[in-house]
N, C-alpha and C positions, 0 to 999 in steps of 0.2 A: 893444640889442642884442646882448649874451652869446654866444655863439654855443656851446652847450655841450648835454645833453643832452635839456633839456623843447627845444629850441629843433630839432634831431634830429628826433624824436616826431613836432615841428608837421610837419619839412619830407618829413617819409615822409604823414603825415594830407595833406599838399598834392596827393599824387597818386589817393592813394585818392578822393577828395573822385570824382572820376574816375569808380569802379563803388559807390560806399554814402555820398553826400554825408548822409544819416539817424544813418548812423553817427559821421560826422565831424563836425557837427554837436554831438550830445551830448557825444562827447566832447572838443573844447571848452569844453561847460559844467562835466565832472567838471573840465575840466585849470579851471579859470577864464582863460581864453585866450579872447584874441579873432579875430576874424577876422582883422584887420589881422595880429593880432600871426602867426597859422600865414600870411600872403601871404609880413608880413617874412622869417618864420625859411627858406618858401622862395626867396627873393631869395637873401637872403644866402649859401644854400648853392649851391646856380649858380650865382650870382658866386666864389666858392672853386672850382670848378671849373676855370671862367678863367681865374686871377688868377695872371697869371706867378714871383709871391713864393711862394704858394699854397704847402702840401708835393700832392704830389701822390698814387696808389694809395692805397694802404693808410695810408700819411703823413695821410690830410688826417681818416678816420674818425679816425684816437688823436690828431689838435689839437681834435676835435670830441668824444667821446668815452673819451675818457681810455685806458685800463688794460683792454687788457678783458678776461672772463673765460673766456678758453682760444683756447691760438695749441695748431696742431700743425702736422698735413703731409697728406693722401688724395693715395695713388695716384689714375690718372687712364689707361688704357689707362695705354702707356708714358711721362708727366709723373708726377711728385710739388708736386705745389705745397704753399701754405700754405691754412689752414686762419685768421680768426681768428672772434672772435663776441663778441661784448657782449647786454648782460642789458638792457635796457631797463623802463623803472619802470612803464611806461604795458602792456607782455604781459607781467603774470607765466608762469614759465611757458616762453617763446618769449628764443628766443637772434634780437641780428641777425647773418649770416655773412656771410662776402667769403671769398672765393675768391679765391685771387692765382698768378697767372699762374707761370714761369720768371724773368718779364722785369720782374717790383714792381707789372704791369698787372691792374688790379679788373677779373676772367671775368663774376661771378658776386655779386650782391649780393637776398640775401633775408632772408625770418625760419624759422630751423628750430626742432625742436622735441630739443633737447638729450638730453633723456634719450630718445628712441629714437623714430618713429614712434607714431600708434596707432592702432590698428584702431575706427573709430563705425558706430555707424549714421547711413540717413540723416536720421534724426535730427540727429542728436549732428554735424552737421554743420552750427556757427558762424561765422558772420562771426568774425573779428578771432580765437575760440580755435584755427583745425584752420591746419595746414600744409599743400605741397602731397604732403607723403610720404605726413602723412592723409592725404589719398583715396586713392592708390596704395594703400595698407595698409588703407581698407578695401570696396576695388572690385576682383577681380582682375583684370573688364576696363575699368582705366582707361588712357587715352591722354594723355598729358601733348603739349600745345599749343601755339606761338609766342601771345604775348595782340595787341591791336589797335596792340599805343602799348609805347611804353620802360620796363620792370618790370615790360608788366601777364604774363600767365603764365595759359591756361586746363589745365583734366584734363577729359576728356570721361569718360560711364559712365553704365553702364548700373543703373536699382531699379523692381523688379518692372513688366520690360515695356514701361517707357519708359525716353532717353537723354538726358542729363542732364548742363548746361554748369555744370562751378566756375569760380570766375571769380577768379583771386590779383592782388596785384600784393602786389611786393616777395611773396609767397614766401608771403602771408597775405590767406588767404579771406575775399573783400568780400561774395561773393551765390554761388547757383547759379540756375541755369534753365532749362526744360527747351529740351533743344535746335530747333532750328528747323530742317527738311528743306529742304538747298540748293541 
């Protein structure tokens, strides 16, 4: 398997199976991909992370995804970080973003809406169409939280008197659950 955009999308979907396996199965059918191809993409991507001769930092992503759709800088506190984004065909209207620290290390990697966050209704919280910032823009009391595994993220918010938890992988909405107490 040559590692390119399709394989990268499949590698992302491998992690997304943690929270949304049915959506991943639908995506595999849409792409004409198999579960074996999904596993192989994940294995190859993971292997490059630890390969001595493979590029590190953003170079690893450039190797797989080619020229970015956007390159710029973002001030964060007293630091200025590099920002690099790629458009991925399976998620139109969103881009996969890297936030790169001053030493070249990837500090964050997730999907963003390059046109800016979008305010949505509760019914508009559709898996694989929303990013973390969309929930923040839609629900003023939203609180971002760490997720339960690498690349997982959560946002708790209230709607119609109830508390919900939006769960994300790579910043892409996977599902919205009623919050459990205690």
